[in-house]
MDAnalysis code that builds the backbone (N, CA, C; Angstrom):
import MDAnalysis as mda
import numpy as np

u = mda.Universe.empty(348, n_residues=116, atom_resindex=np.repeat(np.arange(116), 3), trajectory=True)
u.add_TopologyAttr("name", ["N", "CA", "C"] * 116)
u.add_TopologyAttr("resid", np.arange(1, 117))
u.add_TopologyAttr("resname", ["MET", "ARG", "PRO", "ALA", "LEU", "ARG", "VAL", "LEU", "ARG", "ARG", "TRP", "LEU", "PRO", "PRO", "PHE", "LEU", "ALA", "HIS", "LEU", "LEU", "ILE", "GLY", "LEU", "PRO", "THR", "ALA", "ALA", "ALA", "LEU", "LEU", "CYS", "ALA", "ARG", "TRP", "TYR", "LEU", "ALA", "HIS", "GLY", "HIS", "CYS", "THR", "TYR", "ASP", "ASP", "LEU", "GLY", "LEU", "ARG", "ASP", "LEU", "ASP", "GLN", "CYS", "THR", "TYR", "ASP", "GLN", "ILE", "GLU", "SER", "SER", "GLY", "PHE", "VAL", "LEU", "THR", "ALA", "LEU", "VAL", "VAL", "LEU", "ALA", "ALA", "PHE", "VAL", "ALA", "LEU", "VAL", "LEU", "VAL", "LEU", "PHE", "ASP", "GLY", "PRO", "ARG", "PRO", "HIS", "GLY", "THR", "ALA", "ARG", "SER", "LEU", "ARG", "PRO", "ARG", "LEU", "LEU", "THR", "LEU", "PRO", "ALA", "ILE", "LEU", "LEU", "PRO", "TYR", "ALA", "VAL", "PHE", "VAL", "ALA", "CYS", "ALA"])
u.atoms.positions = np.array([
    [175.266, -29.363, 190.846],
    [174.101, -28.608, 190.767],
    [174.588, -27.070, 190.722],
    [175.665, -26.891, 191.723],
    [176.078, -25.528, 191.834],
    [176.904, -25.060, 190.439],
    [177.722, -26.069, 189.943],
    [178.503, -25.735, 188.718],
    [177.664, -25.430, 187.625],
    [176.417, -26.012, 187.597],
    [175.526, -25.701, 186.463],
    [174.723, -24.368, 186.714],
    [174.531, -24.009, 187.800],
    [174.095, -22.655, 188.223],
    [174.950, -21.534, 187.945],
    [176.339, -21.843, 188.347],
    [177.442, -20.843, 187.822],
    [177.465, -20.650, 186.282],
    [177.553, -21.711, 185.755],
    [177.505, -21.677, 184.163],
    [176.445, -20.724, 183.463],
    [175.237, -21.388, 184.164],
    [173.946, -20.470, 183.687],
    [174.091, -18.929, 184.082],
    [174.285, -18.711, 185.216],
    [174.716, -17.456, 185.598],
    [175.539, -16.508, 184.749],
    [176.648, -17.202, 184.300],
    [177.663, -16.613, 183.525],
    [177.239, -16.373, 181.993],
    [176.528, -17.589, 181.360],
    [176.205, -17.462, 179.929],
    [174.793, -16.971, 179.715],
    [173.887, -17.160, 180.421],
    [172.518, -16.773, 180.179],
    [172.335, -15.317, 179.928],
    [172.889, -14.465, 180.701],
    [172.576, -12.948, 180.512],
    [173.065, -12.564, 179.086],
    [174.344, -12.968, 178.538],
    [174.724, -12.545, 177.201],
    [173.806, -13.146, 176.211],
    [173.419, -14.362, 176.479],
    [172.471, -15.043, 175.372],
    [171.256, -14.348, 175.326],
    [170.637, -13.813, 176.485],
    [169.392, -13.213, 176.320],
    [169.553, -11.834, 175.812],
    [170.727, -11.286, 176.137],
    [170.822, -9.879, 175.451],
    [171.052, -9.912, 174.118],
    [171.814, -10.921, 173.577],
    [171.934, -11.220, 171.976],
    [170.779, -11.591, 171.468],
    [169.933, -12.256, 172.050],
    [168.592, -12.589, 171.576],
    [167.688, -11.396, 171.358],
    [167.646, -10.479, 172.431],
    [166.814, -9.234, 172.387],
    [167.354, -8.385, 171.065],
    [168.738, -8.209, 170.898],
    [169.378, -7.570, 169.949],
    [168.849, -8.096, 168.650],
    [168.593, -9.400, 168.544],
    [168.218, -10.146, 167.325],
    [166.885, -9.673, 166.800],
    [165.992, -9.163, 167.604],
    [164.736, -8.716, 167.020],
    [165.008, -7.492, 166.017],
    [165.624, -6.451, 166.506],
    [165.908, -5.318, 165.428],
    [166.811, -5.743, 164.115],
    [167.588, -6.857, 164.456],
    [168.475, -7.531, 163.426],
    [167.646, -8.154, 162.623],
    [166.662, -8.833, 162.892],
    [165.725, -9.658, 162.123],
    [164.887, -8.569, 161.217],
    [164.562, -7.575, 161.790],
    [163.868, -6.429, 161.044],
    [164.764, -5.879, 160.000],
    [165.972, -5.697, 160.404],
    [167.126, -5.166, 159.305],
    [167.310, -6.118, 158.246],
    [167.410, -7.361, 158.539],
    [167.501, -8.482, 157.603],
    [166.349, -8.616, 156.704],
    [165.067, -8.456, 157.002],
    [163.865, -8.463, 156.147],
    [163.938, -7.335, 155.407],
    [164.287, -6.118, 155.869],
    [164.300, -4.932, 155.005],
    [165.438, -5.118, 154.063],
    [166.468, -5.526, 154.379],
    [167.542, -5.885, 153.254],
    [167.133, -6.650, 152.243],
    [166.530, -7.761, 152.770],
    [166.019, -8.764, 151.638],
    [164.784, -8.234, 150.718],
    [164.066, -7.448, 151.250],
    [163.003, -6.835, 150.450],
    [163.763, -5.774, 149.570],
    [164.539, -5.064, 149.912],
    [165.289, -3.958, 149.156],
    [166.204, -4.755, 147.998],
    [166.713, -5.781, 148.324],
    [167.510, -6.241, 147.248],
    [166.457, -7.004, 146.236],
    [165.351, -7.412, 146.578],
    [164.378, -7.897, 145.642],
    [163.780, -6.689, 144.787],
    [163.267, -5.610, 145.509],
    [162.510, -4.557, 144.919],
    [163.047, -3.239, 144.983],
    [164.358, -3.064, 145.385],
    [164.868, -1.695, 145.525],
    [165.018, -0.985, 144.249],
    [165.116, -1.739, 143.147],
    [165.375, -1.149, 141.784],
    [164.085, -0.498, 141.345],
    [163.103, -0.661, 141.946],
    [161.746, 0.006, 141.560],
    [161.858, 1.385, 141.628],
    [161.701, 2.230, 140.615],
    [161.516, 3.715, 141.036],
    [160.324, 4.194, 139.938],
    [160.143, 5.500, 140.144],
    [159.107, 6.115, 139.444],
    [159.298, 6.093, 137.913],
    [160.521, 6.043, 137.532],
    [160.890, 5.822, 136.130],
    [160.245, 4.536, 135.379],
    [159.920, 3.487, 136.330],
    [159.403, 2.324, 135.769],
    [158.060, 2.408, 135.363],
    [157.400, 3.546, 135.903],
    [155.834, 3.709, 135.397],
    [155.719, 3.953, 133.974],
    [156.767, 4.345, 133.264],
    [156.750, 4.711, 131.849],
    [156.947, 3.267, 131.090],
    [157.384, 2.252, 131.678],
    [157.575, 0.893, 130.975],
    [156.293, 0.349, 130.774],
    [156.068, -0.610, 129.799],
    [154.967, -1.391, 129.590],
    [154.557, -2.447, 130.707],
    [155.621, -2.974, 131.049],
    [155.477, -4.011, 132.080],
    [155.890, -3.660, 133.570],
    [156.080, -2.356, 133.753],
    [156.624, -1.880, 134.976],
    [157.760, -2.536, 135.556],
    [158.621, -3.095, 134.731],
    [159.844, -3.973, 135.156],
    [159.620, -4.644, 136.258],
    [158.448, -5.546, 136.314],
    [158.159, -6.363, 137.417],
    [157.915, -5.672, 138.694],
    [157.623, -4.514, 138.692],
    [157.338, -3.636, 139.987],
    [155.925, -3.370, 140.261],
    [155.576, -3.380, 141.382],
    [154.066, -2.828, 141.577],
    [154.143, -1.334, 142.186],
    [152.891, -0.655, 142.131],
    [152.955, 0.809, 142.645],
    [153.419, 0.738, 144.154],
    [152.920, -0.252, 144.884],
    [153.297, -0.375, 146.339],
    [154.968, -0.334, 146.609],
    [155.332, -1.291, 145.737],
    [156.886, -1.379, 145.853],
    [157.671, -0.173, 145.478],
    [157.134, 0.682, 144.377],
    [157.690, 1.839, 144.061],
    [157.616, 2.841, 145.290],
    [156.466, 3.084, 145.820],
    [156.200, 3.971, 146.925],
    [156.785, 3.564, 148.115],
    [157.190, 2.374, 148.363],
    [157.629, 1.965, 149.752],
    [159.174, 1.816, 149.676],
    [159.832, 2.030, 148.620],
    [161.123, 1.879, 148.339],
    [161.982, 2.650, 149.387],
    [161.532, 4.031, 149.491],
    [162.355, 4.974, 150.188],
    [162.169, 4.663, 151.743],
    [160.973, 4.343, 152.126],
    [160.804, 3.888, 153.487],
    [161.630, 2.709, 153.869],
    [161.713, 1.799, 153.172],
    [162.419, 0.573, 153.548],
    [163.874, 0.764, 153.522],
    [164.446, 1.539, 152.652],
    [165.894, 1.944, 152.667],
    [166.131, 2.596, 153.851],
    [165.276, 3.695, 154.249],
    [165.339, 4.436, 155.547],
    [165.435, 3.587, 156.731],
    [164.483, 2.559, 156.738],
    [164.304, 1.666, 158.108],
    [165.629, 0.876, 157.985],
    [166.030, 0.404, 156.782],
    [167.201, -0.609, 156.731],
    [168.479, 0.326, 157.407],
    [168.592, 1.457, 156.947],
    [169.818, 2.238, 157.460],
    [169.715, 2.432, 159.042],
    [168.455, 2.960, 159.434],
    [168.225, 3.230, 160.865],
    [168.390, 1.971, 161.627],
    [167.770, 0.901, 161.298],
    [167.855, -0.399, 162.086],
    [169.504, -0.887, 162.119],
    [169.906, -0.847, 160.999],
    [171.282, -1.462, 160.914],
    [172.294, -0.561, 161.872],
    [172.186, 0.746, 161.877],
    [172.839, 1.615, 162.775],
    [172.568, 1.461, 164.307],
    [171.302, 1.173, 164.490],
    [170.839, 0.893, 165.965],
    [171.498, -0.306, 166.305],
    [171.415, -1.425, 165.501],
    [171.822, -2.836, 165.907],
    [173.627, -2.683, 166.105],
    [174.163, -1.953, 165.156],
    [175.666, -1.731, 165.250],
    [175.990, -1.087, 166.551],
    [175.172, 0.056, 166.901],
    [175.516, 0.686, 168.208],
    [175.334, -0.005, 169.394],
    [174.140, -0.671, 169.450],
    [173.776, -1.679, 170.393],
    [174.867, -2.733, 170.746],
    [175.336, -3.263, 169.680],
    [176.400, -4.378, 169.679],
    [177.712, -3.934, 170.259],
    [178.193, -2.643, 169.690],
    [179.416, -2.068, 170.276],
    [179.267, -1.714, 171.511],
    [178.035, -1.162, 172.111],
    [178.031, -0.756, 173.483],
    [177.859, -1.877, 174.413],
    [177.187, -3.192, 174.050],
    [177.075, -4.320, 174.843],
    [178.391, -5.153, 174.860],
    [178.948, -5.248, 173.699],
    [180.101, -6.217, 173.606],
    [181.348, -5.400, 173.779],
    [181.467, -4.251, 173.622],
    [182.807, -3.356, 173.703],
    [183.166, -2.915, 174.888],
    [182.887, -1.496, 175.281],
    [183.398, -1.100, 176.545],
    [182.808, -1.644, 177.833],
    [181.596, -2.385, 177.747],
    [181.097, -2.719, 179.011],
    [181.856, -3.866, 179.732],
    [182.343, -5.012, 178.857],
    [183.021, -6.017, 179.384],
    [184.306, -5.599, 179.813],
    [185.025, -4.641, 179.057],
    [186.236, -4.225, 179.501],
    [186.296, -3.306, 180.750],
    [185.244, -2.552, 181.027],
    [185.097, -1.665, 182.103],
    [184.968, -2.458, 183.374],
    [184.359, -3.566, 183.289],
    [184.225, -4.411, 184.603],
    [185.120, -5.477, 184.738],
    [186.010, -5.725, 183.793],
    [187.061, -6.672, 183.664],
    [186.568, -8.013, 183.754],
    [185.409, -8.244, 183.053],
    [184.852, -9.574, 182.867],
    [185.315, -10.130, 181.537],
    [185.333, -11.395, 181.387],
    [185.614, -12.036, 180.365],
    [184.632, -11.749, 179.080],
    [185.325, -11.547, 177.780],
    [184.585, -11.314, 176.784],
    [184.107, -12.750, 176.088],
    [184.494, -13.826, 176.494],
    [184.333, -15.042, 175.958],
    [182.671, -15.434, 175.913],
    [182.052, -15.246, 177.094],
    [180.648, -15.559, 176.892],
    [179.786, -14.665, 175.973],
    [180.301, -13.563, 175.896],
    [179.562, -12.585, 174.856],
    [179.847, -12.899, 173.620],
    [181.034, -13.420, 173.094],
    [181.447, -13.768, 171.690],
    [180.937, -15.084, 171.558],
    [180.801, -15.982, 172.270],
    [180.195, -17.389, 171.913],
    [178.711, -17.324, 171.877],
    [177.933, -16.361, 172.542],
    [176.498, -16.340, 172.300],
    [176.253, -15.326, 171.223],
    [177.033, -14.689, 170.588],
    [176.645, -13.641, 169.551],
    [175.840, -14.317, 168.420],
    [175.963, -15.515, 168.020],
    [175.210, -16.114, 166.832],
    [173.653, -16.004, 167.417],
    [173.219, -15.897, 168.570],
    [172.057, -15.760, 169.020],
    [171.099, -14.549, 168.391],
    [171.994, -13.666, 167.970],
    [171.408, -12.635, 167.286],
    [170.488, -13.048, 165.936],
    [170.853, -13.951, 165.370],
    [170.247, -14.536, 164.216],
    [169.202, -15.565, 164.443],
    [168.919, -15.973, 165.714],
    [167.748, -16.700, 166.135],
    [166.461, -16.185, 165.838],
    [165.959, -14.874, 166.061],
    [164.750, -14.533, 165.646],
    [164.553, -14.336, 164.069],
    [165.542, -14.124, 163.295],
    [165.387, -14.200, 161.782],
    [165.219, -15.581, 161.462],
    [165.964, -16.521, 161.981],
    [166.084, -17.921, 161.550],
    [164.564, -18.458, 161.864],
    [163.966, -18.185, 163.073],
    [162.629, -18.671, 163.404],
    [161.557, -17.975, 162.468],
    [161.663, -16.801, 162.167],
    [160.833, -16.146, 161.255],
    [160.797, -16.887, 159.753],
    [162.084, -16.938, 159.179],
    [162.315, -17.822, 157.842],
    [161.779, -19.276, 157.916],
    [161.943, -19.960, 158.860],
    [161.500, -21.291, 159.172],
    [160.026, -21.316, 159.177],
    [159.317, -20.331, 159.839],
    [157.956, -20.427, 159.980],
    [157.242, -19.861, 158.761],
    [157.966, -19.031, 157.839],
    [157.353, -18.362, 156.723],
    [157.210, -19.328, 155.279],
])
């Protein structure tokens, strides 16, 4: 029982931290997905007969989504660098639990995609 608690105490905090970092990562991935599908929509499309498959809402939301994408991606990168970078080196702890639990960042996005 004690070895299991020792392993949990070592691996659970990085897993939970990466899972929490995954929430803004999921939002950034959703923004990126939307922007790839509809980012080409501009006000120039209003002059076209079929609007180039764009709606007015997509044209108006394009700038907001791009801004959100850049801000969220910068935030996630900053948090990842701060959590996985100098902090483990300063405390002389192993970087291995943090690197092995890093894929937990994608779990919130995977759950959203699976439910949608």
